[in-house]
C-alpha positions in Angstrom: 52.3 38.1 79.7 51.0 41.0 81.8 48.4 40.8 84.5 45.3 42.8 84.0 45.9 45.9 86.2 49.4 46.7 84.8 48.1 46.2 81.2 45.3 48.7 82.0 47.7 51.2 83.6 49.8 51.0 80.5 46.7 52.3 78.6 46.3 55.2 81.1 43.0 53.8 82.4 41.9 55.7 85.6 42.1 53.8 88.9 38.4 53.9 89.6 37.6 52.4 86.1 40.2 49.7 86.7 38.5 48.9 90.0 35.1 48.7 88.3 36.5 46.4 85.5 38.0 44.1 88.2 34.7 44.0 90.0 32.9 42.9 86.8 35.6 40.3 86.1 35.3 38.9 89.6 31.7 38.0 88.7 32.7 36.5 85.4 35.2 34.1 87.1 32.3 32.8 89.2 30.1 32.5 86.1 32.9 30.6 84.3 33.0 28.1 87.2 29.2 27.8 87.3 29.1 27.2 83.5 31.7 24.4 83.8 29.7 22.8 86.6 26.2 23.4 85.3 25.4 19.8 84.5 26.6 18.7 87.9 25.0 21.6 89.8 21.4 21.4 88.4 21.7 24.5 86.4 20.9 23.2 83.0 17.6 23.9 81.3 15.0 26.7 81.5 13.1 28.3 84.3 9.3 28.8 84.1 9.8 32.6 83.6 10.3 34.9 80.7 12.4 38.1 80.7 11.3 41.5 79.5 12.1 40.5 75.9 9.5 37.7 76.1 12.3 35.1 76.0 12.3 32.0 78.2 15.1 32.4 80.8 17.7 29.7 81.3 18.7 28.9 84.8 22.2 30.1 84.1 20.8 33.3 82.7 19.2 34.1 86.1 22.2 33.0 88.2 24.6 35.0 86.0 22.4 38.1 86.1 22.2 38.0 89.9 26.0 37.5 90.3 26.8 40.5 88.2 24.0 42.7 89.5 24.8 42.0 93.2 28.5 42.6 92.9 28.1 45.8 90.9 25.4 47.3 93.2 27.6 46.5 96.3 30.7 48.0 94.7 30.0 51.7 95.2 31.4 52.5 91.7 28.1 52.2 89.9 25.2 54.7 89.8 22.9 52.4 87.8 22.9 49.2 85.8 20.8 47.8 82.9 20.6 44.2 82.0 18.9 42.0 79.4 17.2 40.2 82.3 15.9 43.3 84.1 12.7 45.1 83.1 14.1 48.5 83.9 17.4 50.1 84.9 18.4 49.5 88.5 19.7 52.3 90.7 22.9 51.8 92.6 25.1 54.2 94.6 23.7 57.8 94.1 27.3 59.0 94.0 28.6 56.3 91.7 30.6 57.5 88.7 29.7 54.8 86.1 26.8 53.1 84.4 27.1 49.4 83.4 24.9 47.7 80.8 25.3 43.9 80.3 24.0 40.7 78.8 24.9 38.3 81.6 24.9 35.2 79.3 24.8 35.8 75.6 23.9 32.8 73.5 22.2 31.0 76.3 20.3 28.7 73.8 23.8 27.1 73.5 24.0 26.1 77.2 22.3 22.8 76.9 24.4 21.7 73.9 27.7 22.7 75.6 28.5 25.3 73.0 29.9 28.9 73.1 28.3 31.4 75.5 29.6 34.6 77.1 29.0 37.8 79.1 29.0 41.2 77.3 29.4 44.5 79.1 29.5 48.2 78.3 30.5 51.1 80.6 29.5 54.7 80.4 30.2 57.6 82.8 27.1 58.6 84.7 25.5 62.0 84.0 26.3 63.9 87.2 23.2 66.0 87.3 20.8 63.0 86.9 19.6 60.8 89.7 20.5 57.1 89.8 17.0 56.0 88.9 16.6 58.4 86.0 16.2 56.3 82.8 17.8 59.2 80.9 21.2 58.1 82.4 21.3 55.4 79.7 20.3 57.6 76.8 23.9 58.0 75.7 25.3 56.9 72.3 27.9 54.1 72.0 30.7 56.5 71.1 30.6 57.7 74.7 31.5 54.3 76.1 34.6 54.3 78.3 35.0 50.6 78.2 33.4 47.6 76.5 34.2 43.9 76.5 33.0 40.3 76.6 34.1 37.2 78.4 33.9 34.0 76.3 33.3 30.8 78.1 35.0 28.3 75.7 37.8 25.8 75.9 39.6 28.7 77.7 37.9 31.6 79.4 38.8 34.7 77.4 38.3 38.4 78.0 38.2 40.7 75.0 38.2 44.4 76.0 38.8 47.9 75.0 39.1 51.2 76.9 39.6 53.2 73.8 43.2 52.4 73.1 42.9 49.2 71.0 41.2 45.9 71.5 43.1 43.4 73.6 42.8 39.6 74.3 43.2 38.2 77.8 43.0 34.6 79.1 41.9 33.5 82.6 44.8 31.7 84.2 43.2 29.3 86.6 46.5 28.7 88.4 46.3 32.1 90.1 42.8 33.2 89.2 43.6 36.3 87.1 43.3 37.4 83.5 46.6 37.6 81.6 47.1 39.8 78.5 47.9 37.5 75.6 47.5 39.8 72.6 47.5 43.5 72.4 46.0 45.7 69.6 44.2 42.9 67.7 43.5 43.9 64.1 40.5 42.7 62.0 41.7 42.1 58.4 40.0 44.5 56.0 39.1 41.8 53.6 37.4 38.4 54.2 35.7 35.4 52.6 33.7 34.5 55.6 30.2 35.6 56.6 28.0 34.9 59.6 24.2 35.3 59.3 21.1 33.3 60.3 20.2 31.9 56.9 16.9 30.6 58.2 15.5 34.1 58.1 16.5 34.8 54.5 13.0 35.0 53.1 12.2 37.8 55.6 15.1 40.1 54.8 15.0 43.3 52.8 16.0 43.1 49.2 19.5 44.6 49.5 20.5 42.0 52.1 18.9 39.2 50.0 20.9 40.3 47.0 24.2 40.7 48.9 24.0 37.2 50.5 22.9 35.7 47.2 26.1 37.0 45.6 28.2 35.6 48.4 26.6 32.2 48.1 27.1 32.2 44.3 30.8 32.2 45.0 33.2 32.0 42.1 30.3 31.6 39.7 28.7 34.9 40.8 29.6 38.6 40.5 32.1 38.5 43.4 34.2 35.9 41.6 35.4 34.2 44.8 34.0 31.5 47.1 32.8 32.5 50.6 32.2 30.3 53.6 29.3 30.8 56.0 30.0 30.4 59.8 27.2 30.6 62.4 27.6 29.9 66.1 24.2 31.4 67.2 26.0 33.4 70.0 27.1 36.9 69.2 30.1 36.5 71.4 31.3 33.5 69.4 30.7 35.0 66.0 32.3 38.3 66.9 35.3 36.6 68.5 35.9 34.8 65.2 35.7 38.1 63.4 38.2 39.7 65.7 40.5 36.6 65.5 40.6 36.1 61.7 38.2 38.6 60.0 34.7 38.2 58.6 31.4 40.0 58.4 28.6 39.4 61.0 25.1 40.7 60.4 21.7 40.4 61.9 19.7 42.5 59.4 16.3 43.9 59.6 13.5 41.5 58.7 9.7 41.4 58.4 9.1 38.1 60.3 7.5 40.1 63.1 6.7 43.6 61.9 6.6 44.8 65.5 10.2 43.6 66.0 12.2 44.2 62.8 15.5 43.9 64.7 17.0 41.2 66.9 20.0 42.5 68.7 19.9 45.0 71.6 21.8 48.3 71.2 22.9 49.0 74.8 24.4 45.6 75.8 25.1 43.8 72.5 25.5 46.1 69.5 27.3 49.1 71.2 30.0 47.1 73.1 30.7 44.9 70.1 30.9 47.9 67.8 33.4 49.5 70.1 35.5 46.4 70.1 35.4 45.9 66.4 36.1 49.5 65.5 39.0 49.7 68.0 40.4 46.7 66.1 40.1 48.5 62.7 36.8 47.0 61.6 33.5 48.8 60.9 30.2 48.5 62.8 27.1 49.9 61.0 23.4 49.7 60.3 22.2 50.1 56.8 21.6 53.8 57.7 24.8 54.8 59.6 27.2 54.0 62.4 25.8 52.0 65.3 27.6 54.0 67.9 26.0 57.2 66.7 22.5 56.0 67.6 20.8 58.0 70.4 19.1 55.4 72.6 15.5 55.8 73.6 15.2 52.6 75.7 17.6 50.3 77.5 16.1 47.3 75.5 16.1 49.1 72.1 16.9 46.8 69.2 18.9 47.6 66.1 20.1 46.3 62.8 23.8 45.1 62.9 26.3 44.8 60.1 29.9 44.6 61.4 33.3 43.2 60.8 36.0 43.5 58.1 36.0 47.1 56.9 36.0 46.5 53.1 33.3 43.8 53.3 31.0 45.8 55.5 31.3 48.7 53.0 30.6 46.3 50.1 27.5 45.1 51.9 26.3 48.6 52.5 26.8 49.4 48.8 23.8 47.2 48.1 21.6 49.6 50.0 22.6 52.6 47.9 
């Protein structure tokens, strides 16, 4: 098993990007410890505040955001950051080469039940001619990412990351405090019989998704002629990790539950990095209208429809929209 830096050098990752990745991961090691000690350290439960999304913040959300924010802004590598927990982008070093978008603690509703949660991050190169506080820095599509990944805080702390040369799995070795490469070039099976979706929203979906899921649920008695299993962790990091590990389709489709917010997941720090990971592993990441990573962002908190996972099943799902 390789340590992180040699594994990244093998993929010809530039030294400054390796340094930035190691900076992000230093924060995740601290978050991993805080998560494991949350019950003992008074970090369970919610604060009295809401984030820009109108969502109640968990105490660990706030702590995780501050840990990542502080270490990145002090690093000198980063021109600006954007986070789920920040109202606007935050300027860093005016000469920094990179932009980092992150969800400090995805699936935070799982904190109080001791279930899967994680940190998602996405790295772009900064636009040299734009100032650090210019929001246009972040108006870059996902296909311009130079790195994307997540850290899953489960029975082991796992890093899943790509720098454009395949998606690799790492595990945090607590004996020496570093991430070790355990699987290189993970591949998502093209076919699957597992799907992940929030079925409680079924009555709000558009007709094509309703029809698609109905056919899956019908199993061997329906038009697909095979039985499917539904899996739902309620944390994107957990559901996508299962897809990367053994295949599947994950979708958070458009719905009309709240006409002002037809989409749930955020483009910059959820959909884009997960799309990069899935597609680098041979999967497919789409909306019903086209590739997620082709979307030109107009806001750091922009929300999008998500349909991603095993290539053949994603294409089958999209055929219902034609």
